[in-house]
N, C-alpha and C positions, 0 to 999 in steps of 0.2 A: 244307317246304311252299311251294308256288308260289302267289303272290298275283296277282290280275288287276288291272292298272292301269286305272282308270276312264277311258273315252274321253270327250273333251270334247263339248259340244253342237255341232251343225252350225254351221260358220263359225268356231269357236274354234280356236286353234292348239294342237296336241297336242305336249306336251313329254315325250319318252320318259324313263323313269327308269333306263334301261340303254343303254349304247352297244354291247352285245353282246360286249364284250371281258372277259377274265378279270381279276379284281382283281390277280393276280400270276402270273408265269410259272414261278416255282419257289419252293421252301420258304424259301430265304434272303431273297428279295425280300419274300415274304409276312410273314416274321418281323419284318423291319425296319419294314414298314408298320404292323403291329400294335403293335410296341413304341413307335414315335413317336406314333401316334394315341392310344393308350391312356394313355401317360404325359402327353400334353398334356391329355387329359380329366381326369386326376387333378390336374394342376397347377392347372387352373381350375375344379375341382369346386365350390368355394364361391362362384364368381362366376356368377350366373344370366344375365348378359349377355355371356358368351363362348361362342360356338358352335364346336364342334370336330367335324370329320367326316373320314372316310376313304373314298376312292373314290366320292365323291358328284358326280354331274353338276352342273356350274355353267353356267347359262345367263345371260350378262351382258346380253342385249338382248331386250326384249320383242318378240314377234312373229317372232323368228328361231330356229327350233328346230333349225337345222343348225349354229348357232354355239355350241359347248359344249366343255368339257373336264372331265375328272374327276381332279383332283389326288389323289395318293396320300394326302395329309393336308392339311387346310386349317384355318385358324383365322380366325374373324370376330369382332372386337371390336365390341360394340354391338348384337348380335343375341341373342335369347333361346335357351336350350337347347331341345331338342325334336326329335322325329322329322320328317324331310322326305323326300319321294320324290326331290327334286332341289332345288338351290339356285337359285331364280329371283330374280335380283337385284332386279328392280323390285318384288317383294313383300317385300323385306328392307330397306326404307328406301334402296334403291339402293346399299347398302354392298357392295363387293366383298370377297372374302377378303383380309385384309391380309398373311397369311403362308401360303405354300404349300410343300409338300415333294414331291419326286419321288425314288423309289428305282429305280435303273436295273436292268435285266436284260439278258442278252445280246441279246435281240431288239430293244432300243431302237436306233434309228438316229440319226445326227447330224442329218439333215434334220428328223426328228420332234422332236428336242429343241430345235432352232432354232425350229420352229413354236410349241412350247410357250412358249419364252422370249418370242417376239413376242406371243403371246396374253396372257401375264401382264403384259408391259410395256404393252400397249394398254389392258387393262381394269382397271388400277389396283392391282395387287399391290404391296405395299411391300417385302416380303422374300421371296426365292425361294431355296430350298436344294435341291441335287441331290447325292445320295450314291450312289456306285457301290460296293456291298459286295464285288464280285469284285476290283476293283483298289484298294480302300481309298482312293478318291478322293472328295473333298468340294469342291463349288463353291457359291458363294453370290452373290446379287445384292441390292443395296439401292437403293431409289429415292432419287435425289439431289435437290438443290434445283432443278436444271434440269428435273426431271420425268422423267429417264431412269433406267432400271434399270441401275446401274453394277455391274460385277463387283467383288467384295470381294477385295482383294489377297491376304490371308492368312486362312484360315479356322480354323487351329489356335489356340485361345484366344479366338476371336471370341465376343462376347456379343450375342445378338439384342436389338436395341432394344425390340422389341415384346413378346417372350416373356420376356426376362430369362434365358434358358437359355444355357449355355456349351458350345461345341463344342470337342472335343479329338480329335486323330487319333493313334492308336498302332498296335497290331496290328489294330484296327478302330475305328470311330467310337465315341466316348464322349460322351454328353450329360449335362449336370448342371443340376439345378434351381437357382434363384437362391440357395437356402440351402446349395448344395454337394452335395446328395443326388443320386446318379447315377440316371439312368433305369434301371428294372428291367424284365426280361422277366417273363412270367407264371411261369415256373419259379422264378426268383429270388424273386418275391413269395411264392409258395407256400412256399418254403424259409424265408423270413423269418417268415411266419405260423406255420409249424410250430415254429420256434425260440421265438416269443413264447408259443405255447400251452404248450410245454415249460417255459418260465420261469414262467408263471402256475401250472402244475401243481406245480412245485417250491415256489413260494411258498405255495401252499395247503397242501401237505404239511407245510411248516415251521410254519405257523400251527396246524395240527392237532396237531403234536407239542408245541408250546408250550402249547396248551390242555390236553392230556393231562397234561403235567408240572405245570401249575398245579393241575389237579384232584387229582393224586396228592399234591401238597404240602399242599393244603387238607385232604385226608383224613388225612394224617399228623399235621397239627396238631390236628385234632379228636380223634385217638386219644390225644394227649397232654393232652387237656383244654383245648386252646387254641382260641378262636373266631377263625378266620382273618379274618372280617368285621370283627372289632374291632381288627385290627392297622392 
């Protein structure tokens, strides 16, 4: 379903909710965007003041509708959950996303990524992570005490100060929650849910068998003239 974005009144600045670009260029990039964004949603599901979004346009400066970017995933601490057409920073206590992720595709160019890095540096991002799923390469930047976004020397084993998640590189990127639980894909989550349903079904069957055995034992005792309730 296509929704129509409401136009502002005359004289107001219009902030588009789409930059006209696709969320992803291929299935691999899309899968990683969804895995990271959704697992971050689950990680902070119990905290009403952590906003997580994917492919949402971020406007950092009021009045400038040409200055924007749409991180593949972003996390904002201190802002409530809820739907937004775009992230207009001046309406969000002027809080920028503290953590952003970008997933590369073959169409991304070096100048484009350098512009993104400059944007995130300029407008207050604290942690910036870039993953290239084709080359299995992971890069990260963290804001230093001097205010600059400094490149992180080694990302394998790195723990995000803000998120508490751990990054590992093997045959592909592995992300772990603070409790050591890995990030799961939807397919893996469905498999875990199926296993849990099967376990619950087996437990229910065992309880039913125990109930039947107890009932049979009680009937056997009554046939011998023994009241099982008196035992």
